[in-house]
PyMOL Python script that loads the backbone (N, CA, C, O; Angstrom):
from pymol import cmd

cmd.read_pdbstr("""\
ATOM      1  N   MET A   1     -17.344 129.507 -33.721  1.00  0.00           N
ATOM      2  CA  MET A   1     -16.703 129.604 -35.114  1.00  0.00           C
ATOM      3  C   MET A   1     -15.740 128.502 -35.347  1.00  0.00           C
ATOM      4  O   MET A   1     -14.969 128.142 -34.457  1.00  0.00           O
ATOM      5  N   CYS A   2     -15.766 127.932 -36.579  1.00  0.00           N
ATOM      6  CA  CYS A   2     -15.038 126.794 -36.927  1.00  0.00           C
ATOM      7  C   CYS A   2     -13.582 127.291 -37.093  1.00  0.00           C
ATOM      8  O   CYS A   2     -13.285 128.317 -37.705  1.00  0.00           O
ATOM      9  N   LYS A   3     -12.679 126.436 -36.468  1.00  0.00           N
ATOM     10  CA  LYS A   3     -11.189 126.849 -36.655  1.00  0.00           C
ATOM     11  C   LYS A   3     -10.712 126.663 -38.093  1.00  0.00           C
ATOM     12  O   LYS A   3      -9.782 127.361 -38.498  1.00  0.00           O
ATOM     13  N   ARG A   4     -11.293 125.764 -38.886  1.00  0.00           N
ATOM     14  CA  ARG A   4     -10.894 125.566 -40.129  1.00  0.00           C
ATOM     15  C   ARG A   4     -11.424 126.520 -41.143  1.00  0.00           C
ATOM     16  O   ARG A   4     -10.635 127.140 -41.856  1.00  0.00           O
ATOM     17  N   CYS A   5     -12.830 126.691 -41.262  1.00  0.00           N
ATOM     18  CA  CYS A   5     -13.429 127.470 -42.269  1.00  0.00           C
ATOM     19  C   CYS A   5     -13.908 128.869 -41.756  1.00  0.00           C
ATOM     20  O   CYS A   5     -14.041 129.794 -42.557  1.00  0.00           O
ATOM     21  N   GLY A   6     -14.151 129.014 -40.515  1.00  0.00           N
ATOM     22  CA  GLY A   6     -14.565 130.285 -39.889  1.00  0.00           C
ATOM     23  C   GLY A   6     -16.046 130.413 -39.806  1.00  0.00           C
ATOM     24  O   GLY A   6     -16.530 131.449 -39.349  1.00  0.00           O
ATOM     25  N   LYS A   7     -16.794 129.442 -40.211  1.00  0.00           N
ATOM     26  CA  LYS A   7     -18.331 129.634 -40.173  1.00  0.00           C
ATOM     27  C   LYS A   7     -18.787 129.314 -38.733  1.00  0.00           C
ATOM     28  O   LYS A   7     -18.054 128.765 -37.911  1.00  0.00           O
ATOM     29  N   GLU A   8     -20.061 129.702 -38.492  1.00  0.00           N
ATOM     30  CA  GLU A   8     -20.632 129.496 -37.145  1.00  0.00           C
ATOM     31  C   GLU A   8     -20.893 128.057 -36.886  1.00  0.00           C
ATOM     32  O   GLU A   8     -21.389 127.344 -37.759  1.00  0.00           O
ATOM     33  N   THR A   9     -20.570 127.606 -35.697  1.00  0.00           N
ATOM     34  CA  THR A   9     -20.846 126.177 -35.401  1.00  0.00           C
ATOM     35  C   THR A   9     -22.152 126.018 -34.619  1.00  0.00           C
ATOM     36  O   THR A   9     -22.591 126.967 -33.969  1.00  0.00           O
ATOM     37  N   VAL A  10     -22.805 124.793 -34.669  1.00  0.00           N
ATOM     38  CA  VAL A  10     -24.065 124.565 -34.020  1.00  0.00           C
ATOM     39  C   VAL A  10     -23.698 123.537 -32.869  1.00  0.00           C
ATOM     40  O   VAL A  10     -22.710 122.803 -32.869  1.00  0.00           O
ATOM     41  N   VAL A  11     -24.682 123.620 -31.879  1.00  0.00           N
ATOM     42  CA  VAL A  11     -24.564 122.715 -30.688  1.00  0.00           C
ATOM     43  C   VAL A  11     -25.223 121.322 -31.089  1.00  0.00           C
ATOM     44  O   VAL A  11     -26.400 121.272 -31.446  1.00  0.00           O
ATOM     45  N   ILE A  12     -24.527 120.354 -31.023  1.00  0.00           N
ATOM     46  CA  ILE A  12     -24.950 119.006 -31.339  1.00  0.00           C
ATOM     47  C   ILE A  12     -25.206 118.037 -30.181  1.00  0.00           C
ATOM     48  O   ILE A  12     -25.682 116.914 -30.350  1.00  0.00           O
ATOM     49  N   GLY A  13     -24.847 118.564 -28.957  1.00  0.00           N
ATOM     50  CA  GLY A  13     -24.981 117.716 -27.763  1.00  0.00           C
ATOM     51  C   GLY A  13     -24.135 118.279 -26.688  1.00  0.00           C
ATOM     52  O   GLY A  13     -23.581 119.367 -26.843  1.00  0.00           O
ATOM     53  N   TYR A  14     -24.010 117.568 -25.583  1.00  0.00           N
ATOM     54  CA  TYR A  14     -23.296 118.012 -24.371  1.00  0.00           C
ATOM     55  C   TYR A  14     -22.457 116.878 -23.817  1.00  0.00           C
ATOM     56  O   TYR A  14     -22.950 115.750 -23.809  1.00  0.00           O
ATOM     57  N   GLU A  15     -21.358 117.057 -23.401  1.00  0.00           N
ATOM     58  CA  GLU A  15     -20.494 116.120 -22.549  1.00  0.00           C
ATOM     59  C   GLU A  15     -20.760 116.326 -21.061  1.00  0.00           C
ATOM     60  O   GLU A  15     -20.694 117.455 -20.575  1.00  0.00           O
ATOM     61  N   GLU A  16     -21.047 115.292 -20.359  1.00  0.00           N
ATOM     62  CA  GLU A  16     -21.336 115.438 -18.941  1.00  0.00           C
ATOM     63  C   GLU A  16     -20.346 114.722 -18.121  1.00  0.00           C
ATOM     64  O   GLU A  16     -19.851 113.655 -18.484  1.00  0.00           O
ATOM     65  N   SER A  17     -20.049 115.331 -16.979  1.00  0.00           N
ATOM     66  CA  SER A  17     -19.162 114.585 -15.917  1.00  0.00           C
ATOM     67  C   SER A  17     -19.818 114.679 -14.622  1.00  0.00           C
ATOM     68  O   SER A  17     -20.609 115.592 -14.386  1.00  0.00           O
ATOM     69  N   SER A  18     -19.514 113.743 -13.737  1.00  0.00           N
ATOM     70  CA  SER A  18     -20.105 113.799 -12.482  1.00  0.00           C
ATOM     71  C   SER A  18     -18.985 113.611 -11.428  1.00  0.00           C
ATOM     72  O   SER A  18     -17.995 112.899 -11.597  1.00  0.00           O
ATOM     73  N   GLN A  19     -19.271 114.361 -10.284  1.00  0.00           N
ATOM     74  CA  GLN A  19     -18.389 114.340  -9.046  1.00  0.00           C
ATOM     75  C   GLN A  19     -19.164 114.125  -7.900  1.00  0.00           C
ATOM     76  O   GLN A  19     -20.310 114.564  -7.807  1.00  0.00           O
ATOM     77  N   LEU A  20     -18.557 113.415  -6.941  1.00  0.00           N
ATOM     78  CA  LEU A  20     -19.156 113.225  -5.594  1.00  0.00           C
ATOM     79  C   LEU A  20     -18.673 114.389  -4.779  1.00  0.00           C
ATOM     80  O   LEU A  20     -17.476 114.625  -4.613  1.00  0.00           O
ATOM     81  N   ASP A  21     -19.693 115.141  -4.255  1.00  0.00           N
ATOM     82  CA  ASP A  21     -19.369 116.353  -3.437  1.00  0.00           C
ATOM     83  C   ASP A  21     -20.003 116.277  -2.170  1.00  0.00           C
ATOM     84  O   ASP A  21     -20.899 115.456  -1.975  1.00  0.00           O
ATOM     85  N   VAL A  22     -19.594 117.106  -1.241  1.00  0.00           N
ATOM     86  CA  VAL A  22     -20.147 117.104   0.196  1.00  0.00           C
ATOM     87  C   VAL A  22     -20.414 118.579   0.640  1.00  0.00           C
ATOM     88  O   VAL A  22     -19.691 119.506   0.274  1.00  0.00           O
ATOM     89  N   GLU A  23     -21.427 118.725   1.397  1.00  0.00           N
ATOM     90  CA  GLU A  23     -21.680 119.978   2.085  1.00  0.00           C
ATOM     91  C   GLU A  23     -21.352 119.778   3.558  1.00  0.00           C
ATOM     92  O   GLU A  23     -21.705 118.758   4.151  1.00  0.00           O
ATOM     93  N   PRO A  24     -20.703 120.717   4.117  1.00  0.00           N
ATOM     94  CA  PRO A  24     -20.355 120.564   5.541  1.00  0.00           C
ATOM     95  C   PRO A  24     -21.677 120.690   6.401  1.00  0.00           C
ATOM     96  O   PRO A  24     -22.689 121.309   6.073  1.00  0.00           O
ATOM     97  N   ALA A  25     -21.468 119.989   7.549  1.00  0.00           N
ATOM     98  CA  ALA A  25     -22.704 119.903   8.481  1.00  0.00           C
ATOM     99  C   ALA A  25     -23.173 121.369   8.791  1.00  0.00           C
ATOM    100  O   ALA A  25     -22.342 122.271   8.904  1.00  0.00           O
ATOM    101  N   LYS A  26     -24.493 121.586   8.925  1.00  0.00           N
ATOM    102  CA  LYS A  26     -24.986 122.916   9.177  1.00  0.00           C
ATOM    103  C   LYS A  26     -25.694 122.732  10.561  1.00  0.00           C
ATOM    104  O   LYS A  26     -26.551 121.859  10.701  1.00  0.00           O
ATOM    105  N   TYR A  27     -25.345 123.522  11.529  1.00  0.00           N
ATOM    106  CA  TYR A  27     -26.011 123.473  12.851  1.00  0.00           C
ATOM    107  C   TYR A  27     -26.886 124.656  12.927  1.00  0.00           C
ATOM    108  O   TYR A  27     -26.526 125.737  12.461  1.00  0.00           O
ATOM    109  N   PHE A  28     -28.142 124.465  13.559  1.00  0.00           N
ATOM    110  CA  PHE A  28     -29.144 125.601  13.695  1.00  0.00           C
ATOM    111  C   PHE A  28     -29.969 125.185  14.842  1.00  0.00           C
ATOM    112  O   PHE A  28     -30.001 124.034  15.277  1.00  0.00           O
ATOM    113  N   VAL A  29     -30.649 126.205  15.317  1.00  0.00           N
ATOM    114  CA  VAL A  29     -31.650 126.075  16.330  1.00  0.00           C
ATOM    115  C   VAL A  29     -32.983 125.814  15.831  1.00  0.00           C
ATOM    116  O   VAL A  29     -33.533 126.630  15.092  1.00  0.00           O
ATOM    117  N   LEU A  30     -33.579 124.663  16.206  1.00  0.00           N
ATOM    118  CA  LEU A  30     -34.954 124.298  15.832  1.00  0.00           C
ATOM    119  C   LEU A  30     -35.919 124.754  16.864  1.00  0.00           C
ATOM    120  O   LEU A  30     -35.857 124.316  18.012  1.00  0.00           O
ATOM    121  N   ILE A  31     -36.825 125.636  16.484  1.00  0.00           N
ATOM    122  CA  ILE A  31     -37.834 126.226  17.396  1.00  0.00           C
ATOM    123  C   ILE A  31     -39.254 125.580  17.084  1.00  0.00           C
ATOM    124  O   ILE A  31     -39.778 125.690  15.976  1.00  0.00           O
ATOM    125  N   THR A  32     -39.796 124.942  18.076  1.00  0.00           N
ATOM    126  CA  THR A  32     -41.100 124.381  17.984  1.00  0.00           C
ATOM    127  C   THR A  32     -42.152 125.325  18.710  1.00  0.00           C
ATOM    128  O   THR A  32     -42.069 125.498  19.926  1.00  0.00           O
ATOM    129  N   LYS A  33     -43.094 125.903  17.988  1.00  0.00           N
ATOM    130  CA  LYS A  33     -44.074 126.706  18.744  1.00  0.00           C
ATOM    131  C   LYS A  33     -45.449 125.942  18.920  1.00  0.00           C
ATOM    132  O   LYS A  33     -45.978 125.295  18.017  1.00  0.00           O
ATOM    133  N   ARG A  34     -45.933 126.088  20.123  1.00  0.00           N
ATOM    134  CA  ARG A  34     -47.246 125.365  20.420  1.00  0.00           C
ATOM    135  C   ARG A  34     -48.154 126.436  20.942  1.00  0.00           C
ATOM    136  O   ARG A  34     -47.749 127.209  21.809  1.00  0.00           O
ATOM    137  N   GLN A  35     -49.344 126.513  20.459  1.00  0.00           N
ATOM    138  CA  GLN A  35     -50.355 127.454  20.913  1.00  0.00           C
ATOM    139  C   GLN A  35     -50.759 127.133  22.310  1.00  0.00           C
ATOM    140  O   GLN A  35     -50.886 125.960  22.661  1.00  0.00           O
ATOM    141  N   LYS A  36     -50.971 128.157  23.140  1.00  0.00           N
ATOM    142  CA  LYS A  36     -51.538 128.022  24.487  1.00  0.00           C
ATOM    143  C   LYS A  36     -52.902 128.522  24.243  1.00  0.00           C
ATOM    144  O   LYS A  36     -53.062 129.589  23.650  1.00  0.00           O
ATOM    145  N   ARG A  37     -53.938 127.789  24.681  1.00  0.00           N
ATOM    146  CA  ARG A  37     -55.336 128.298  24.625  1.00  0.00           C
ATOM    147  C   ARG A  37     -55.995 128.131  25.907  1.00  0.00           C
ATOM    148  O   ARG A  37     -55.661 127.296  26.748  1.00  0.00           O
ATOM    149  N   ALA A  38     -57.054 129.057  26.030  1.00  0.00           N
ATOM    150  CA  ALA A  38     -57.848 129.044  27.241  1.00  0.00           C
ATOM    151  C   ALA A  38     -59.317 129.397  26.906  1.00  0.00           C
ATOM    152  O   ALA A  38     -59.516 130.158  25.959  1.00  0.00           O
ATOM    153  N   CYS A  39     -60.218 128.970  27.512  1.00  0.00           N
ATOM    154  CA  CYS A  39     -61.755 129.292  27.302  1.00  0.00           C
ATOM    155  C   CYS A  39     -62.067 130.310  28.293  1.00  0.00           C
ATOM    156  O   CYS A  39     -61.824 130.070  29.476  1.00  0.00           O
ATOM    157  N   ARG A  40     -62.592 131.448  27.933  1.00  0.00           N
ATOM    158  CA  ARG A  40     -63.007 132.512  28.834  1.00  0.00           C
ATOM    159  C   ARG A  40     -64.089 132.176  29.751  1.00  0.00           C
ATOM    160  O   ARG A  40     -64.213 132.717  30.850  1.00  0.00           O
ATOM    161  N   SER A  41     -64.942 131.200  29.255  1.00  0.00           N
ATOM    162  CA  SER A  41     -66.122 130.788  30.094  1.00  0.00           C
ATOM    163  C   SER A  41     -65.863 129.627  30.965  1.00  0.00           C
ATOM    164  O   SER A  41     -66.626 129.400  31.903  1.00  0.00           O
ATOM    165  N   CYS A  42     -64.857 128.886  30.730  1.00  0.00           N
ATOM    166  CA  CYS A  42     -64.476 127.712  31.552  1.00  0.00           C
ATOM    167  C   CYS A  42     -63.138 127.997  32.248  1.00  0.00           C
ATOM    168  O   CYS A  42     -62.167 127.344  31.865  1.00  0.00           O
ATOM    169  N   GLU A  43     -62.986 128.862  33.186  1.00  0.00           N
ATOM    170  CA  GLU A  43     -61.801 129.212  33.794  1.00  0.00           C
ATOM    171  C   GLU A  43     -61.240 128.105  34.610  1.00  0.00           C
ATOM    172  O   GLU A  43     -60.036 128.086  34.867  1.00  0.00           O
ATOM    173  N   GLU A  44     -62.061 127.170  35.036  1.00  0.00           N
ATOM    174  CA  GLU A  44     -61.511 126.037  35.801  1.00  0.00           C
ATOM    175  C   GLU A  44     -60.624 125.077  35.076  1.00  0.00           C
ATOM    176  O   GLU A  44     -59.852 124.307  35.647  1.00  0.00           O
ATOM    177  N   LEU A  45     -60.787 125.176  33.740  1.00  0.00           N
ATOM    178  CA  LEU A  45     -59.983 124.232  32.864  1.00  0.00           C
ATOM    179  C   LEU A  45     -58.495 124.872  32.761  1.00  0.00           C
ATOM    180  O   LEU A  45     -57.540 124.136  32.512  1.00  0.00           O
ATOM    181  N   GLY A  46     -58.346 126.125  32.941  1.00  0.00           N
ATOM    182  CA  GLY A  46     -57.045 126.679  32.778  1.00  0.00           C
ATOM    183  C   GLY A  46     -56.485 126.844  31.357  1.00  0.00           C
ATOM    184  O   GLY A  46     -57.229 126.963  30.384  1.00  0.00           O
ATOM    185  N   VAL A  47     -55.225 126.846  31.278  1.00  0.00           N
ATOM    186  CA  VAL A  47     -54.562 126.985  29.943  1.00  0.00           C
ATOM    187  C   VAL A  47     -54.312 125.616  29.450  1.00  0.00           C
ATOM    188  O   VAL A  47     -53.930 124.761  30.248  1.00  0.00           O
ATOM    189  N   VAL A  48     -54.498 125.327  28.171  1.00  0.00           N
ATOM    190  CA  VAL A  48     -54.225 124.089  27.509  1.00  0.00           C
ATOM    191  C   VAL A  48     -53.293 124.354  26.372  1.00  0.00           C
ATOM    192  O   VAL A  48     -53.434 125.324  25.628  1.00  0.00           O
ATOM    193  N   ALA A  49     -52.324 123.461  26.253  1.00  0.00           N
ATOM    194  CA  ALA A  49     -51.346 123.490  25.221  1.00  0.00           C
ATOM    195  C   ALA A  49     -51.167 122.097  24.561  1.00  0.00           C
ATOM    196  O   ALA A  49     -51.350 121.085  25.237  1.00  0.00           O
ATOM    197  N   ALA A  50     -50.835 122.028  23.335  1.00  0.00           N
ATOM    198  CA  ALA A  50     -50.605 120.713  22.674  1.00  0.00           C
ATOM    199  C   ALA A  50     -49.344 120.097  23.406  1.00  0.00           C
ATOM    200  O   ALA A  50     -48.437 120.769  23.899  1.00  0.00           O
ATOM    201  N   SER A  51     -49.417 118.828  23.402  1.00  0.00           N
ATOM    202  CA  SER A  51     -48.280 118.155  23.873  1.00  0.00           C
ATOM    203  C   SER A  51     -47.118 118.183  22.949  1.00  0.00           C
ATOM    204  O   SER A  51     -47.277 118.342  21.739  1.00  0.00           O
ATOM    205  N   LEU A  52     -45.888 118.021  23.529  1.00  0.00           N
ATOM    206  CA  LEU A  52     -44.730 118.036  22.765  1.00  0.00           C
ATOM    207  C   LEU A  52     -44.657 116.649  22.020  1.00  0.00           C
ATOM    208  O   LEU A  52     -45.148 115.626  22.497  1.00  0.00           O
ATOM    209  N   PRO A  53     -44.022 116.701  20.842  1.00  0.00           N
ATOM    210  CA  PRO A  53     -43.855 115.361  20.135  1.00  0.00           C
ATOM    211  C   PRO A  53     -42.784 114.542  20.966  1.00  0.00           C
ATOM    212  O   PRO A  53     -41.901 115.073  21.639  1.00  0.00           O
ATOM    213  N   PRO A  54     -42.982 113.139  20.825  1.00  0.00           N
ATOM    214  CA  PRO A  54     -42.077 112.297  21.589  1.00  0.00           C
ATOM    215  C   PRO A  54     -40.687 112.494  21.124  1.00  0.00           C
ATOM    216  O   PRO A  54     -40.384 112.702  19.949  1.00  0.00           O
ATOM    217  N   ARG A  55     -39.742 112.407  22.254  1.00  0.00           N
ATOM    218  CA  ARG A  55     -38.345 112.625  21.944  1.00  0.00           C
ATOM    219  C   ARG A  55     -37.515 111.353  22.299  1.00  0.00           C
ATOM    220  O   ARG A  55     -37.980 110.471  23.021  1.00  0.00           O
ATOM    221  N   VAL A  56     -36.331 111.302  21.787  1.00  0.00           N
ATOM    222  CA  VAL A  56     -35.455 110.203  22.178  1.00  0.00           C
ATOM    223  C   VAL A  56     -34.988 110.352  23.632  1.00  0.00           C
ATOM    224  O   VAL A  56     -35.011 109.378  24.385  1.00  0.00           O
ATOM    225  N   ILE A  57     -34.583 111.509  24.022  1.00  0.00           N
ATOM    226  CA  ILE A  57     -34.269 111.822  25.380  1.00  0.00           C
ATOM    227  C   ILE A  57     -35.161 113.017  25.792  1.00  0.00           C
ATOM    228  O   ILE A  57     -35.018 114.123  25.271  1.00  0.00           O
ATOM    229  N   GLU A  58     -36.105 112.754  26.767  1.00  0.00           N
ATOM    230  CA  GLU A  58     -37.024 113.820  27.153  1.00  0.00           C
ATOM    231  C   GLU A  58     -36.159 115.123  27.774  1.00  0.00           C
ATOM    232  O   GLU A  58     -35.124 114.946  28.416  1.00  0.00           O
ATOM    233  N   LYS A  59     -36.646 116.282  27.535  1.00  0.00           N
ATOM    234  CA  LYS A  59     -36.106 117.530  28.033  1.00  0.00           C
ATOM    235  C   LYS A  59     -34.662 117.813  27.661  1.00  0.00           C
ATOM    236  O   LYS A  59     -33.979 118.611  28.302  1.00  0.00           O
ATOM    237  N   CYS A  60     -34.192 117.107  26.554  1.00  0.00           N
ATOM    238  CA  CYS A  60     -32.753 117.247  26.185  1.00  0.00           C
ATOM    239  C   CYS A  60     -32.689 118.577  25.336  1.00  0.00           C
ATOM    240  O   CYS A  60     -33.619 118.872  24.585  1.00  0.00           O
ATOM    241  N   LEU A  61     -31.659 119.308  25.462  1.00  0.00           N
ATOM    242  CA  LEU A  61     -31.493 120.495  24.599  1.00  0.00           C
ATOM    243  C   LEU A  61     -31.015 120.149  23.230  1.00  0.00           C
ATOM    244  O   LEU A  61     -31.142 121.015  22.364  1.00  0.00           O
ATOM    245  N   ALA A  62     -30.453 118.936  22.897  1.00  0.00           N
ATOM    246  CA  ALA A  62     -30.115 118.537  21.552  1.00  0.00           C
ATOM    247  C   ALA A  62     -31.202 117.836  20.906  1.00  0.00           C
ATOM    248  O   ALA A  62     -31.928 117.092  21.566  1.00  0.00           O
ATOM    249  N   SER A  63     -31.383 118.029  19.569  1.00  0.00           N
ATOM    250  CA  SER A  63     -32.501 117.459  18.871  1.00  0.00           C
ATOM    251  C   SER A  63     -32.217 115.969  18.718  1.00  0.00           C
ATOM    252  O   SER A  63     -31.128 115.448  18.963  1.00  0.00           O
ATOM    253  N   ASP A  64     -33.276 115.355  18.300  1.00  0.00           N
ATOM    254  CA  ASP A  64     -33.121 113.766  17.992  1.00  0.00           C
ATOM    255  C   ASP A  64     -32.053 113.550  17.087  1.00  0.00           C
ATOM    256  O   ASP A  64     -31.219 112.674  17.311  1.00  0.00           O
ATOM    257  N   ARG A  65     -32.002 114.348  15.977  1.00  0.00           N
ATOM    258  CA  ARG A  65     -31.039 114.055  15.088  1.00  0.00           C
ATOM    259  C   ARG A  65     -29.479 114.181  15.622  1.00  0.00           C
ATOM    260  O   ARG A  65     -28.600 113.389  15.279  1.00  0.00           O
ATOM    261  N   VAL A  66     -29.291 115.190  16.428  1.00  0.00           N
ATOM    262  CA  VAL A  66     -27.937 115.332  17.010  1.00  0.00           C
ATOM    263  C   VAL A  66     -27.586 114.111  17.917  1.00  0.00           C
ATOM    264  O   VAL A  66     -26.463 113.609  17.968  1.00  0.00           O
ATOM    265  N   VAL A  67     -28.671 113.690  18.627  1.00  0.00           N
ATOM    266  CA  VAL A  67     -28.400 112.424  19.498  1.00  0.00           C
ATOM    267  C   VAL A  67     -28.166 111.203  18.665  1.00  0.00           C
ATOM    268  O   VAL A  67     -27.261 110.447  19.020  1.00  0.00           O
ATOM    269  N   ILE A  68     -28.874 110.916  17.594  1.00  0.00           N
ATOM    270  CA  ILE A  68     -28.734 109.833  16.704  1.00  0.00           C
ATOM    271  C   ILE A  68     -27.369 109.921  15.950  1.00  0.00           C
ATOM    272  O   ILE A  68     -26.709 108.905  15.730  1.00  0.00           O
ATOM    273  N   ASP A  69     -26.976 111.140  15.568  1.00  0.00           N
ATOM    274  CA  ASP A  69     -25.700 111.309  14.912  1.00  0.00           C
ATOM    275  C   ASP A  69     -24.573 111.049  15.848  1.00  0.00           C
ATOM    276  O   ASP A  69     -23.538 110.554  15.403  1.00  0.00           O
ATOM    277  N   THR A  70     -24.692 111.345  17.124  1.00  0.00           N
ATOM    278  CA  THR A  70     -23.661 111.096  18.091  1.00  0.00           C
ATOM    279  C   THR A  70     -23.529 109.689  18.391  1.00  0.00           C
ATOM    280  O   THR A  70     -22.412 109.212  18.596  1.00  0.00           O
ATOM    281  N   ILE A  71     -24.619 108.957  18.436  1.00  0.00           N
ATOM    282  CA  ILE A  71     -24.596 107.426  18.706  1.00  0.00           C
ATOM    283  C   ILE A  71     -24.005 106.796  17.531  1.00  0.00           C
ATOM    284  O   ILE A  71     -23.097 105.979  17.676  1.00  0.00           O
ATOM    285  N   VAL A  72     -24.473 107.130  16.314  1.00  0.00           N
ATOM    286  CA  VAL A  72     -23.949 106.509  15.069  1.00  0.00           C
ATOM    287  C   VAL A  72     -22.432 106.714  14.957  1.00  0.00           C
ATOM    288  O   VAL A  72     -21.687 105.806  14.587  1.00  0.00           O
ATOM    289  N   SER A  73     -21.998 107.947  15.291  1.00  0.00           N
ATOM    290  CA  SER A  73     -20.483 108.236  15.242  1.00  0.00           C
ATOM    291  C   SER A  73     -19.750 107.431  16.244  1.00  0.00           C
ATOM    292  O   SER A  73     -18.661 106.949  15.931  1.00  0.00           O
ATOM    293  N   LYS A  74     -20.280 107.234  17.489  1.00  0.00           N
ATOM    294  CA  LYS A  74     -19.555 106.575  18.523  1.00  0.00           C
ATOM    295  C   LYS A  74     -19.448 105.097  18.270  1.00  0.00           C
ATOM    296  O   LYS A  74     -18.366 104.519  18.374  1.00  0.00           O
ATOM    297  N   TYR A  75     -20.583 104.470  17.932  1.00  0.00           N
ATOM    298  CA  TYR A  75     -20.663 103.075  17.788  1.00  0.00           C
ATOM    299  C   TYR A  75     -20.512 102.585  16.358  1.00  0.00           C
ATOM    300  O   TYR A  75     -19.956 101.501  16.180  1.00  0.00           O
ATOM    301  N   GLY A  76     -20.935 103.251  15.376  1.00  0.00           N
ATOM    302  CA  GLY A  76     -20.792 102.830  13.932  1.00  0.00           C
ATOM    303  C   GLY A  76     -19.451 103.279  13.371  1.00  0.00           C
ATOM    304  O   GLY A  76     -18.817 102.496  12.664  1.00  0.00           O
ATOM    305  N   ASN A  77     -18.983 104.488  13.643  1.00  0.00           N
ATOM    306  CA  ASN A  77     -17.678 104.887  13.160  1.00  0.00           C
ATOM    307  C   ASN A  77     -16.592 104.932  14.078  1.00  0.00           C
ATOM    308  O   ASN A  77     -15.496 105.376  13.737  1.00  0.00           O
ATOM    309  N   HIS A  78     -16.864 104.429  15.412  1.00  0.00           N
ATOM    310  CA  HIS A  78     -15.855 104.320  16.424  1.00  0.00           C
ATOM    311  C   HIS A  78     -15.183 105.619  16.724  1.00  0.00           C
ATOM    312  O   HIS A  78     -13.980 105.651  16.980  1.00  0.00           O
ATOM    313  N   THR A  79     -15.935 106.701  16.700  1.00  0.00           N
ATOM    314  CA  THR A  79     -15.361 108.047  17.076  1.00  0.00           C
ATOM    315  C   THR A  79     -15.606 108.306  18.577  1.00  0.00           C
ATOM    316  O   THR A  79     -16.759 108.417  18.993  1.00  0.00           O
ATOM    317  N   PRO A  80     -14.514 108.407  19.413  1.00  0.00           N
ATOM    318  CA  PRO A  80     -14.721 108.638  20.805  1.00  0.00           C
ATOM    319  C   PRO A  80     -15.541 109.962  20.943  1.00  0.00           C
ATOM    320  O   PRO A  80     -15.619 110.791  20.036  1.00  0.00           O
ATOM    321  N   LEU A  81     -16.141 110.082  22.156  1.00  0.00           N
ATOM    322  CA  LEU A  81     -17.039 111.354  22.424  1.00  0.00           C
ATOM    323  C   LEU A  81     -16.112 112.563  22.605  1.00  0.00           C
ATOM    324  O   LEU A  81     -16.497 113.661  22.202  1.00  0.00           O
ATOM    325  N   HIS A  82     -14.927 112.427  23.180  1.00  0.00           N
ATOM    326  CA  HIS A  82     -14.109 113.594  23.240  1.00  0.00           C
ATOM    327  C   HIS A  82     -13.658 114.164  21.999  1.00  0.00           C
ATOM    328  O   HIS A  82     -13.461 115.372  21.868  1.00  0.00           O
ATOM    329  N   ARG A  83     -13.461 113.158  20.915  1.00  0.00           N
ATOM    330  CA  ARG A  83     -13.080 113.668  19.505  1.00  0.00           C
ATOM    331  C   ARG A  83     -14.266 114.170  18.811  1.00  0.00           C
ATOM    332  O   ARG A  83     -14.118 115.024  17.937  1.00  0.00           O
ATOM    333  N   GLN A  84     -15.518 113.695  19.134  1.00  0.00           N
ATOM    334  CA  GLN A  84     -16.766 114.304  18.514  1.00  0.00           C
ATOM    335  C   GLN A  84     -16.870 115.631  19.013  1.00  0.00           C
ATOM    336  O   GLN A  84     -17.187 116.520  18.222  1.00  0.00           O
ATOM    337  N   SER A  85     -16.630 115.927  20.325  1.00  0.00           N
ATOM    338  CA  SER A  85     -16.889 117.260  20.899  1.00  0.00           C
ATOM    339  C   SER A  85     -15.753 118.273  20.261  1.00  0.00           C
ATOM    340  O   SER A  85     -16.031 119.454  20.053  1.00  0.00           O
ATOM    341  N   MET A  86     -14.626 117.797  20.005  1.00  0.00           N
ATOM    342  CA  MET A  86     -13.610 118.606  19.256  1.00  0.00           C
ATOM    343  C   MET A  86     -14.019 118.971  17.941  1.00  0.00           C
ATOM    344  O   MET A  86     -13.840 120.112  17.517  1.00  0.00           O
ATOM    345  N   ILE A  87     -14.607 117.990  17.209  1.00  0.00           N
ATOM    346  CA  ILE A  87     -15.031 118.256  15.935  1.00  0.00           C
ATOM    347  C   ILE A  87     -16.276 119.210  15.864  1.00  0.00           C
ATOM    348  O   ILE A  87     -16.401 120.013  14.940  1.00  0.00           O
ATOM    349  N   LEU A  88     -17.184 119.088  16.871  1.00  0.00           N
ATOM    350  CA  LEU A  88     -18.323 120.007  16.915  1.00  0.00           C
ATOM    351  C   LEU A  88     -17.825 121.446  17.211  1.00  0.00           C
ATOM    352  O   LEU A  88     -18.304 122.416  16.624  1.00  0.00           O
ATOM    353  N   LYS A  89     -16.836 121.551  18.152  1.00  0.00           N
ATOM    354  CA  LYS A  89     -16.341 122.895  18.470  1.00  0.00           C
ATOM    355  C   LYS A  89     -15.793 123.434  17.151  1.00  0.00           C
ATOM    356  O   LYS A  89     -16.187 124.544  16.791  1.00  0.00           O
ATOM    357  N   ARG A  90     -14.931 122.765  16.401  1.00  0.00           N
ATOM    358  CA  ARG A  90     -14.295 123.282  15.178  1.00  0.00           C
ATOM    359  C   ARG A  90     -15.373 123.574  14.164  1.00  0.00           C
ATOM    360  O   ARG A  90     -15.264 124.584  13.468  1.00  0.00           O
ATOM    361  N   ASP A  91     -16.433 122.744  14.023  1.00  0.00           N
ATOM    362  CA  ASP A  91     -17.468 123.035  12.973  1.00  0.00           C
ATOM    363  C   ASP A  91     -18.354 124.208  13.289  1.00  0.00           C
ATOM    364  O   ASP A  91     -18.836 124.865  12.367  1.00  0.00           O
ATOM    365  N   ILE A  92     -18.607 124.519  14.620  1.00  0.00           N
ATOM    366  CA  ILE A  92     -19.450 125.675  14.907  1.00  0.00           C
ATOM    367  C   ILE A  92     -18.642 126.823  15.205  1.00  0.00           C
ATOM    368  O   ILE A  92     -19.242 127.861  15.487  1.00  0.00           O
ATOM    369  N   GLY A  93     -17.385 126.822  15.192  1.00  0.00           N
ATOM    370  CA  GLY A  93     -16.491 127.986  15.240  1.00  0.00           C
ATOM    371  C   GLY A  93     -16.145 128.500  16.616  1.00  0.00           C
ATOM    372  O   GLY A  93     -15.966 129.698  16.835  1.00  0.00           O
ATOM    373  N   PHE A  94     -16.055 127.526  17.570  1.00  0.00           N
ATOM    374  CA  PHE A  94     -15.593 127.925  18.997  1.00  0.00           C
ATOM    375  C   PHE A  94     -14.152 127.718  19.075  1.00  0.00           C
ATOM    376  O   PHE A  94     -13.549 127.967  20.119  1.00  0.00           O
TER     377      PHE A  94
END
""", "prot")
cmd.dss("prot")
cmd.show_as("cartoon", "prot")
cmd.util.cbc("prot")
cmd.orient("prot")
């Protein structure tokens, strides 16, 4: 409604504003499932499974992204490891 004459107003465009925003880090467990297969007629071959994808640190419980993020924070952002561990505990709720 127009404040002056009281008639219905029409939309003639939009005003837009932008803001830089951030989402907090999200930690989750990544599960990789590989099929184990065996041939019933070739028992000497045993069980065969697909090989694991290559990792930055073999048999590490942390994913490659966690390892890379830790290295970038330590050497790129100059954040000591003890401070990174305190941040991690705070972010995951310990």
